[in-house]
C-alpha positions, 0 to 999 in steps of 0.5 A, a space after each residue: 523472530 528472524 531478522 528482516 533483510 534490509 531491502 534497499 541497496 546502500 546506494 539508495 540510503 538517506 535521500 534528503 526528501 521523498 514523496 510516499 504514496 500512503 494508503 494506510 495498508 501494511 505495505 505503504 505504512 511499513 515503507 513510510 516508517 522505513 523512510 523515516 526511522 531507518 533511512 532518516 529522510 529529513 522531509 517526507 511528504 505523504 500523499 493519500 488518494 480517494 479514488 472511488 474506493 468503497 470505504 475510508 477505513 484505510 484513509 483513517 489509518 493513513 492519517 494516523 500513521 502520517 501523524 505518528 511518523 511526523 511527516 512534513 506534509 500529508 496531502 489527501 487528493 480527491 480523484 473519486 471520479 475514477 470510481 465512475 470511470 472504472 465502474 463494472 470492472 473493479 470490485 474495489 470501486 463498484 458497489 454492485 460487485 462483491 469482494 471475492 474470496 481468495 479461495 474462489 479465484 482460480 489460477 487465471 483470476 489470481 494473475 489479475 483478480 477482480 480487485 484490480 482497479 484499471 490503471 490505478 497505480 499509473 494514475 496515482 503515481 503520475 499525480 505523486 510525481 507531479 507533486 514531487 517535481 513541483 516541490 523539488 523532490 527527486 524520489 517517489 516511493 510506493 509500496 508495491 510488494 511481491 504478492 505471495 498468492 496473487 498479483 497485479 501487473 502494475 506492481 512488477 519490476 517490469 512496470 517500475 522499469 518502464 515507468 522510470 524509462 518514461 520519466 527519464 525523458 524529463 528535460 529538467 530534473 526527472 523524478 524517479 519512482 522507487 519500490 524497495 519492497 517489490 521483491 519482499 514477501 509479506 512476512 519479511 516486510 512484516 518482520 521489518 515493520 516490527 523491528 521499526 516499531 510500526 503499530 499495525 493496529 492502525 493499518 487497514 488491509 481488508 478490501 471490505 470496510 467493516 468493524 473488523 476485517 472480513 478475513 477471507 478476501 485476498 489481502 486479508 488472507 495474505 495478511 493473516 498468513 504473514 502474521 502466522 509465519 512471523 508468529 505474531 497475533 494481528 493487533 488489528 484483530 485484537 483491537 477490534 475485538 476489544 471494541 466489540 467488533 465482528 467480522 464483516 458480513 456480505 463477502 461472497 
């Protein structure tokens, strides 16, 4: 297996403390363990959000990974009202909207898929920054990653640059948002996580919440491609099969 390239420049090594947005998916989980095991950040605060998503499988994974990483504090923040605010617009928060298959999305839809939650990252980052500033933590990390086959505007370098320009207006000690995986492909991120010893059986990527991933939604397909490229079997699928699970039905 080809060795992953260290995604952070030397100048960003080993901050004394950090806040990381931890969803329980591959991106945020790999980032969490990168901070703890590669950068040896002494105090890592993890924050996970209930924002009105259709299931809590990812939050269960986040809880497991935070314990495995030995974080200083893991906070669950309930902003589930956000699901009502975005009703009718996002397949992740509206129970009446089905999770799309990646193959059914045309080029225009892949630029901003039906799974996009309006302004979610801006809101979650704002809360994480407030939490960090209150604790004297200078750096907030989130797992934005270069999606191979679709994308979101709030996971782009332009978004990150402008968010930090706004935060720099702080007259005290501004917090900086960092997204070190933003230019990494999923397969390279996976290679890095394998080197770090990340247990991907305790992550959840699928937009559905069944016993096993649906296998056809955008994040499932992206995850599957990454594991194939790296030449590994997905341990989440193996663990689910051992428990007698089956793939999620009801995905259109």
